[in-house]
Residue, then its C-alpha position, 0 to 999 in steps of 0.5 A: m618342871a625342870d630348868y634346862r638352863l637354855s640360851l635364847k637360841e636354844k629355847i627358840s630351837q625347841l619350837f621347831m620340828f625338822g625333817f631330813k632326807g636319808t636313812e642315817i645321820t650324816g655329818d651335815i645332819r649331825r652338825s645341824i642337830e647339834t648346832n641348832n638342837p631342834g626340839f623335834i624331828i619328823l620321820f618319813a618313809r624316806n628315812i626308813e629302810t629296815i627295823s635295825q636301821v630305824k632303831e639305830l637312827t632313832r638312837d642316834i637322834h636321841a643322843l644328840g643335843k642338850i635336850p634330846p629331840f622328840i621324834y614324831t611320825d605320821q602313822e595313822g593306819g589305813t593309807v597313811v603309814q610311813f613304816k609300810e610292811l615294817a610295822a603292823t598297821v590297822v584299817s583306816p579310821m573310817g573303816l574302824a568307825a564303820g565297825g561300830v565298836p569304839r574300843d576297836a579304835r583304842k586297840a588300833g592305837r595300842i597296836i601302833g603305839a607299841e610298835m612305834k615305841a619299840l622303834g624309838v618313836n615318841g609321838v604319832l601325828a594322829p588321830s585325824l579330827d577332821v569331819n569328812y562332810e565334803e564328798n569331793n575332799p581330795i586329801i582326807g577321805i577315809r583318814s577321817f573317822s566319819d562325816d558325823p562330828e560326834t562319831v569322830a570325837k568318840y573314835a578319835a578319843e579311843f585311838a588317842a587313848g590307845l597310843n597313850e597307853k603305850a607311852v606314845a604321844c598323840c596329836g589331833k589334826h588338822y584344826p579346825g577341820h580339813g574335811g570340808t575342803t575341795a582343795d589340798s593345802h599341800l598345793e594351795i590355800p583351801e577355802v571352807a565356805v561355811s557359816p559360823e553355826y555350821f563351823s561350830y558343829y561340823c568343824y570345831l566340835p571334835f577339836f573342842t572335845a579333844a582339847r577339853a580332854g587334854i589331848d597331848a597336841i593339836m596340829t593346825g591346818h593351813l585353811l581359810f574360813p572366810a566367815l570367821s577370819p581373813h587369816i588362815a587357821t595357822f596364823c589366826p589368833y581368833l581360831v587358836r587363842q580365842l577358840l582353842r586356848d580361851l574357850a576350850g581351855y586348852n594348854g597343850v602343844i599347838m603345832s603348825d602343819c608343815l610350813e613348806m606346803k604351798a598354801v604357806k610358802e608361796h604366800f608368806s616370807a620366813q619372817e612373816m611365818v614366824k611372826n604370824a605363828m607366834d602372834a596366833g599362839i602356835d607353839l611348834m612350827i614344822a619344816s619337813h624338807s629343806p635345811d636352808f629353809q629350816a635355818e632361815l626360819l630359826d634365824a628369822l625368829y631369833s632376830q625378831v626376839k633379839n630386836g624386841v619384835i616378839p617378846e622372849k616371854r612369848i617364847d617361854e610360854s611355848l617352851g613351857r608346854i613343849l618341855k611338859l610334853k617331853e617330860k611326860y613322854p621322855p625321849l630318853p630315860p629320865s637320868t639322861l634328861n637330868r644329865a642334860k639339865k646339869n650339864s647345861t649352862t646359861s649363856p643368854g644371847c649366844 
């Protein structure tokens, strides 16, 4: 793995994915990316206007920072698409599985992957690995492939493979399963009252299968499973470290869902969020909206590492996984990444 010779602050910044408003890189956004060099940027419909505009936008983002930011978007197909009519879409995951042909999910992944790659997007926050076994679920529904865990695992694997065939990273979500909720984590903490035995099959199985197969990344949900832990999944060492890392043997990137969702932001301070996430084993934290909150999270993690609350080796652990992902799907050609490495200098503690 390349040695990018990052300062402590630069290493910490690689552990964040930020969003912003607008369809171009304004002076404020440019300064924010150049100053903080976040590892990842997320694009939403609010950032997308035309094909030529989004190509220019992704080129501008990739040109910033010592290590170019890696760009993700939500382009699942079906009802969750950020590019709307500007990009080809496919039927919903549940619609794909209803057709009974797993290879169709791979074709869908290839279609989305090819278009995202052409637009300068490096990764797609899909497939959904949620098993939609709660008929009153307000947030997943047809975003799930099925109410059957084995069907979800099979079709999600095909969809992920299709994305990867077009050199686009994928991300399984929302660990350990948002399909059994009657609440929306954008608004509150969903509680999933299932037994450990039920959890193992109807929630965990698709994630276990994807983890064993080496999926690029897995996103946690801000979900509470009281029979397993008093902590929400994003902040739960048992669910992340024990079940994903140890039991499933997963060594890919584990990212949080957005920390600005009410399930988190109304219950935890920025200091608590970064400490809990690092303790649980999260590699990458998402803050999609507020620049002030993004800066607060960065400062909170930096101060905790500087003060010895969080060991720097814990940052290095996550950084290694993040750089491995970036080197597998480089945001810019390898020669550009090599220049970033050669031009970087070590300045600890800056």
